[in-house]
N, C-alpha and C positions, 0 to 999 in steps of 0.2 A: 504494499500499500504506499503511494507517494502522497506527500504533503503539498507538493508544488510541481509546475511542469506540465507536460502534456498528459492527458488521461492514460492511464495504464489498466490492464486487467487487475482486478482486486480492489480498485479504488471505489469508494462509496461516493455516489453522485446524486445531487439533488436536481430533479427536473422541475422546471417551472413553467406552467402554461399561461395563456393570455389573460386568465382570471386571477392570476398569482397563487394558484393552487399547487402544493408540492408534492412531489412523489419521489421517493428514495429507492435507489438501485445500487446494487454491487456489480460492477462491470465484469463480465466473463466473455471469454472468446467465443463466436458462435451462438451466443445466447441473445434471447429477445425478451423485450418487457412489452405487456399489452395493456393498453389504455381503452377507455371509451371512444378514443379517436384513433385507434388502430395500432399496429405493430410499431415498436422502436426497436431497432437492431443495436446491440452493443457495439458491434464492429464499426458502426457509423459514429460512435462516439470516441472509441479507443484511438489514440494517436492526435486527437484535437486538442487545442488549447482550451483552458477553462474560458467561460464566457462564450462559448460558441453556441450555436443554435442547430438542434437536430430536427429532422421532419419525421412525423410518424408516416404510416402507410397511408393516410388520408389526407396528408398536407398539412396537419396541425404542427405549429412551432413550439418547440420546447427549449428553454435556456438550461444550459448545463453549466453548473458549478459544483466543485466539491464541497461537502459539509464543512461548516465551521465548527469550532468547538461549541458554541452556543447551539448550533442546530442539533448537535448529537446530544447534548444535555437535555434539551426540551423533548427529545424522540426516544431517549433510552428507556430500555426495560426498568420497571421501578417495583422495588420492594417497599420503599419509603418515599415519601415526597421529597422532591428535590429543593434545594436552595435556589431561587429564580436568579437569572442573571443580573437583574438590577440590584439584588442584594449582595450576590457574589462580588460584584464589581466593587461595592462600598467596603466589603470585608478585605479584599485584596489591597485597596488603596488606604483606608483608614487603619487597617491592621499592619501597613507598611511590610507586607510579605516581600521579602527581598532574596535574590540569588544567593545561596549557600546557607539560608536560614534552616533551623530546626523547628518544625511546627508540630503541635500535638493538636489533634482533633477527636471529638467524641460527640455524637456517633458518626459513623461512615455513611450510613444511610444507603442510598443508591449509587454512591461514587461521584455524584456531579461535582460537589465542592472538592473532593479529593483530586479530581482531574485539574481543576483551576489552580489548587495549591501546588501540585506536582510541576505544573509548568512555571509557576513563579518562582519557586525555590531552586529549579534548575537542576543539573545533574549532580552539582556539588553540596546541594541541600539534603535535607532529609524530612520525610512525613512520617509521623507515627499516627496511626488511626485506630481507635478503639470502637468496637461494636458489640452490643450485648446479644444481638439476635442473629443466629447462624444464617437464617435465610436472607437477612438483609446483607450480612457479609458476603453471601456467594454472589448477590446481585452487584455489590461495590467492586468485587474482585473481578467479575465478568465484564462490566462496563469499563472499568479503568483500563484493564489490560486490552480490550478491543480498541479504545481510543489511542493508548499509548503504543500499539502495536506489539504487544506481548508483555512478559514479566518485566516490572519495574523494580530494580535493584535497590533504589534508595526510598521505596515505600515499605514500611513496617506495618502491615495490616494484623491485628489483634483481636481474638474474639474474647471478650470479657468486658467487666464493669471497671470504669475508672476509678471508682472509689476505693481507696487504700493503696493506690499506685504512688510511688514515691521516686525521687530523683535517682535512686539506685536502679529503678527500673526503666527510666527514660534517658538519663543523662541530662544535661543543662538543656533547657528549652527555651527558645526565643520569642516564641508566639503560641498561644493557646486559643482555640476556638471550640465552644461548647454549642451543640445543637442537640438538645435532649429535653424531656419532659420536666426535670427537676434539676437544673444546672446549679442550684444553691447548695445542693448537697456535695458537690465537688470543689468547693472553695478551698478547702484545706489541701486537697491534691493541688490545685493550681499555685496556691502559695508555695508549696515545697518545690515543684518543678520549674516554675518560671523564674528566670533570672532577673536580677534588679534591673529595671528600665524595660523589661519585657512588655509586650502588649497582649491584653487578654480581651477577647471579644466573645459575646454571647448572642445567640440568636433564638428567640422566643416569640410565640405567636400571640399570647393574651396578655391582658393588663395585669391580672393576678401573678402571672409569672414575672412580668417585667418589675413589679413592685418588690417581689420577695428576692429577687436578684440584686437589685439596687440596694435595698437594705442590708442584705447578706454582705455585699462587698464592703459597704460602710462600716458594719460591725467587725470585720476582719481587721481593720486598721492597719493595713499593710499594702493598700491600694490607693491611688490617686482618686478624687471624687468622680464617680462614673458619669458618663454621658449616655443619653439614650435618644433614639431618633427612628423614624421609618422613612422610606422612599417611595414616593408615587411617581409613576411614569404614564404620561398620557401622549399618545401620537397625534399628529394633525394630518387631515386630509387638505391637500393643495391642489386645487383645481380651479384657477382663475378666480371669479368672483365667488365661487362656492367655498373658498377656503374656511375651514372651520375645524375645531377639535373633533376627533373622532368620538363617536357615542360611546364606545367601550374603552376602559382604560385598566392598565395594571395598578391597582390601588393597594390597599393594605394586603401584605403578605405576612411580615413579621416586624418585630422590633429589634434593633441592633443596640447592643450595650457595650461600651468601651472603657477600659480603664488601664493603667499601667501599674506594674510591681514596684514598690518603693523598696529602697535599700534596707537590709536586715536592721532591725531595732528603731528604724524612723516611723513616726506615726505622722498622719497626714494633718497638715494645718487644719483647724476648724473652719468649714466655710461660713462666710458671712452671709446671712439671709436677713431680708428686710423683716424688721419687727413688726409684729401685727398691732394694730391700732386697738 
């Protein structure tokens, strides 16, 4: 499977028709794909550049591109819900995931966020992923290896609970990401494994979860004052005088919580809040 250049057998290709509907195929010599607009021969795509147009047997046009990672994530087989791209982008930027970093995540889910993290840490970084459910772990392993083109040497995928894990189990960790039902129960583990200055981010779906994590972080007194936010994405339809926002939008998916580990023995300054009248 190639990531750039002319199409080759084994490439996963996204076909887009005139109505912007997407169809995914894996190229094979001598094979065909049949749509409601007729047959598309794989051999007519193999050897072409990305961005080419192929015709079906009835003359319908299909634009051909390789899948981007965002396409793979949104279409991958799922055991658990994936972290959507708008939130994954916030995690990569706000979490400052850098090449060579050691990142700890729990849980691995379907492997969507693991794929983004592995790209960000690069071949000299390391990702340690915990997952409590064996079926979810199988989805994560299959999806990530499919995306990365085989076994990933710097990915340490572990079946088990993060609670009770210590620095002896993980080594020094630069970044921690929790995507689980009760992340406040793992704060002692995060405190132990995360290096001073390291970034800790949590992904939670509901307001009660948000409140419990924020208060738990404050009670630990070894992190900076946490921040919380959500991201909303709305596309626009641009057609001359008919330009307007799309009726549908990617609204609330989850809250993101961000904080950093303080040096050992240091307590955070008391935040100054406006006094109530």
